[in-house]
C-alpha positions in Angstrom: -8.0 107.3 -192.9 -7.9 107.3 -196.7 -9.1 103.8 -197.3 -9.8 100.5 -195.4 -7.2 97.9 -196.4 -7.6 94.2 -195.8 -6.5 90.7 -196.7 -7.4 87.2 -195.4 -5.3 84.6 -193.6 -3.6 86.9 -191.0 -4.4 87.3 -187.3 -7.5 89.4 -186.8 -6.0 91.8 -184.4 -3.1 92.5 -186.7 -5.4 92.8 -189.7 -7.6 95.3 -187.8 -4.5 97.4 -186.8 -3.2 97.4 -190.4 -6.6 98.3 -191.9 -6.4 102.0 -191.2 -9.7 101.9 -189.2 -9.3 103.9 -185.9 -11.5 101.6 -183.9 -13.7 98.5 -184.3 -16.6 97.1 -182.3 -15.3 93.7 -181.1 -17.6 90.7 -180.3 -16.8 87.2 -179.1 -19.6 84.7 -179.9 -18.6 81.1 -178.9 -15.3 80.7 -180.7 -15.9 83.4 -183.3 -14.2 86.8 -183.1 -15.9 89.6 -185.0 -14.5 93.1 -185.7 -17.0 95.5 -187.3 -17.3 99.2 -188.1 -20.3 101.1 -189.4 -21.0 104.8 -190.4 -18.0 104.8 -192.8 -17.6 108.1 -194.6 -18.8 107.9 -198.2 -15.4 108.8 -199.7 -13.6 106.0 -197.9 -13.3 102.8 -200.0 -12.4 99.3 -198.7 -9.6 97.7 -200.7 -8.7 94.1 -200.9 -4.9 94.3 -201.2 -3.7 90.9 -202.4 -1.4 91.6 -205.3 -3.0 90.8 -208.7 -6.4 90.5 -207.1 -7.0 94.1 -205.8 -10.7 95.1 -205.5 -12.0 98.5 -204.3 -15.6 99.1 -203.2 -17.5 102.1 -201.9 -19.5 103.7 -200.4 -19.8 101.3 -197.5 -22.4 100.9 -194.8 -20.4 98.3 -192.9 -17.1 96.4 -192.9 -16.7 93.2 -190.9 -13.9 90.8 -190.2 -14.5 87.3 -188.9 -12.0 84.8 -187.4 -12.2 81.7 -185.3 -10.2 81.0 -182.1 -10.0 77.4 -183.1 -8.2 78.4 -186.3 -5.5 80.6 -184.6 -7.8 83.7 -184.8 -6.9 84.1 -188.5 -9.3 86.2 -190.6 -11.3 83.7 -192.8 -14.3 85.8 -193.7 -14.8 89.5 -194.6 -18.1 91.2 -195.4 -18.5 94.6 -197.1 -22.1 96.0 -197.2 -23.0 98.8 -199.5 -24.3 102.2 -198.3 -26.0 103.7 -201.3 -29.5 104.4 -202.5 -30.1 104.1 -206.2 -33.0 106.1 -207.7 -33.1 103.9 -210.8 -32.2 100.4 -211.8 -29.8 101.9 -214.4 -27.8 103.5 -211.5 -27.6 100.2 -209.7 -26.6 98.2 -212.8 -23.9 100.7 -213.6 -22.5 100.3 -210.1 -22.5 96.5 -210.3 -20.9 96.6 -213.8 -18.1 98.8 -212.4 -17.4 96.1 -209.7 -17.5 93.3 -212.3 -15.0 95.2 -214.4 -12.5 95.1 -211.6 -12.7 91.3 -211.3 -12.5 90.9 -215.1 -9.3 92.8 -215.4 -7.6 91.0 -212.5 -6.5 87.4 -211.9 -9.8 86.3 -210.5 -11.5 83.3 -212.2 -15.2 82.5 -212.3 -16.2 80.0 -209.7 -19.1 77.5 -209.5 -19.9 74.4 -207.5 -19.5 71.6 -210.1 -21.8 69.3 -208.2 -24.8 71.6 -208.5 -24.2 74.2 -211.2 -23.3 74.5 -214.8 -20.9 77.3 -215.8 -22.1 78.9 -219.0 -21.4 82.0 -221.0 -23.6 84.8 -222.2 -27.3 85.0 -221.8 -27.5 81.3 -221.1 -25.9 81.9 -217.7 -29.2 83.7 -216.7 -31.6 81.1 -218.0 -33.3 77.9 -216.7 -34.1 74.8 -218.8 -37.2 76.5 -220.1 -35.3 79.5 -221.4 -36.7 81.8 -218.7 -34.7 83.8 -216.2 -33.8 81.3 -213.5 -35.0 81.7 -209.9 -31.5 80.8 -208.6 -28.8 83.0 -210.2 -25.4 81.9 -208.9 -23.3 81.6 -212.0 -24.0 84.7 -214.1 -21.3 85.4 -216.7 -19.6 88.6 -215.5 -18.7 89.5 -219.1 -22.3 89.4 -220.2 -24.1 92.8 -220.1 -27.6 92.1 -218.9 -30.1 94.0 -221.0 -31.9 96.8 -219.2 -35.2 95.2 -219.7 -34.0 92.1 -217.9 -32.1 93.8 -215.1 -35.1 94.6 -212.8 -36.2 90.9 -213.0 -32.7 89.7 -212.1 -32.4 92.2 -209.3 -35.8 91.2 -207.9 -34.9 87.5 -207.9 -31.5 88.2 -206.4 -28.2 87.5 -208.1 -24.6 86.4 -207.1 -21.4 86.6 -209.1 -18.6 84.3 -207.7 -14.9 84.2 -208.2 -11.9 82.2 -207.0 -8.4 83.7 -206.6 -5.3 82.5 -204.8 -7.4 80.4 -202.4 -10.0 83.0 -201.7 -13.7 82.9 -202.7 -15.3 86.3 -203.5 -19.1 86.6 -203.8 -20.9 89.7 -205.0 -24.6 89.5 -204.1 -27.4 91.9 -205.0 -31.1 92.1 -204.3 -33.8 94.7 -204.9 -36.3 94.7 -202.1 -38.2 97.8 -203.4 -40.3 98.7 -206.4 -39.7 99.4 -210.0 -39.5 103.1 -209.7 -41.8 105.9 -210.9 -42.3 104.5 -214.4 -43.1 101.0 -213.3 -46.3 99.4 -212.0 -44.9 99.8 -208.5 -43.9 103.4 -208.0 -41.6 102.9 -205.0 -38.0 103.7 -205.6 -35.8 100.6 -205.9 -34.3 99.5 -202.6 -31.1 97.6 -203.3 -29.1 95.5 -200.9 -25.6 94.7 -202.0 -22.7 92.9 -200.3 -19.2 91.7 -201.3 -17.8 88.8 -199.3 -14.4 87.2 -199.2 -13.8 83.7 -197.7 -10.7 81.5 -197.3 -11.9 78.7 -199.6 -10.2 75.8 -197.7 -11.9 76.9 -194.4 -15.3 77.4 -196.1 -15.2 74.0 -197.8 -14.3 72.3 -194.5 -17.0 74.0 -192.6 -19.6 73.4 -195.3 -18.6 69.7 -195.3 -18.9 69.5 -191.5 -22.3 71.2 -191.5 -23.6 68.9 -194.3 -22.4 65.8 -192.5 -24.0 66.8 -189.3 -27.3 67.7 -191.0 -27.4 64.4 -192.9 -26.7 62.4 -189.8 -29.4 64.2 -187.9 -31.9 63.9 -190.7 -31.2 60.2 -191.2 -31.6 59.6 -187.4 -35.0 61.3 -187.6 -36.1 59.0 -190.4 -36.0 61.7 -193.1 -33.7 59.7 -195.4 -31.6 62.8 -195.9 -28.6 61.1 -197.4 -30.7 59.2 -199.9 -32.6 62.4 -200.9 -29.3 64.3 -201.3 -27.9 61.8 -203.7 -31.1 61.8 -205.7 -31.0 65.6 -205.9 -27.5 65.5 -207.2 -28.5 63.1 -210.0 -31.4 65.3 -210.8 -29.2 68.4 -211.0 -26.6 66.6 -213.1 -29.3 65.8 -215.7 -30.6 69.4 -215.5 -27.1 70.8 -216.0 -26.6 68.7 -219.1 -29.8 70.1 -220.6 -28.7 73.7 -219.7 -25.3 73.0 -221.4 -27.0 71.7 -224.5 -29.3 74.6 -224.7 -26.5 77.1 -224.3 -24.6 75.6 -227.2 -27.7 75.8 -229.4 -27.9 79.5 -228.6 -24.3 80.1 -229.6 -23.1 80.3 -226.0 -20.5 77.9 -224.5 -19.8 75.7 -221.5 -16.8 76.8 -219.4 -14.6 73.8 -218.6 -12.6 74.3 -215.4 -9.3 72.5 -215.0 
């Protein structure tokens, strides 16, 4: 095995056979089918093979395929987990930037949920309405190089970069659960968790809508006024996003308008 190859939208058994992995652990939970493999040699990358959207990632701790029997057992979710210890934040940032560079030079396009998030460029994509690094970092501009002084803060809060390409959503998520390293106030070595996920967007949107409808129905039935609160939250976020966009323009950054 020289690499693990994968795509989405094909039968999970066929996908597993074509991946190059000698054997998987197979689980069936309700209607879900899960193929997973751990202890992958450090020199074996996982490669998303769709033409024009190729992404390679290594070293891996785990590689997992997900499918649903109710959807003809087609792979609709893939998770890659990083197996790597970084002694410094600089090492972790360099690894992330190498991954971002792959997305930037391919056909992938930045993604955001237009109901909840503003899509901004530059440093503004890190900041809240007060000009501080935001607590929720879901729309960072992948072309923006985060200053080394800000990186530990971003990593501690946790950050996600998101792209959409040919009907597939890709999420790169990082989080530092450890300390700041030997020169920081906390002398523990940084302890990073990183994962790269791929989802069939149509399937994900349908499931998210079904889950939201069920939760709202249950909440309303219990007297929590869940639907009313959700609509109020949407209006609040819309107002907040307008402020974020205005602030971004003042800084010289811009608002990305999606077609």
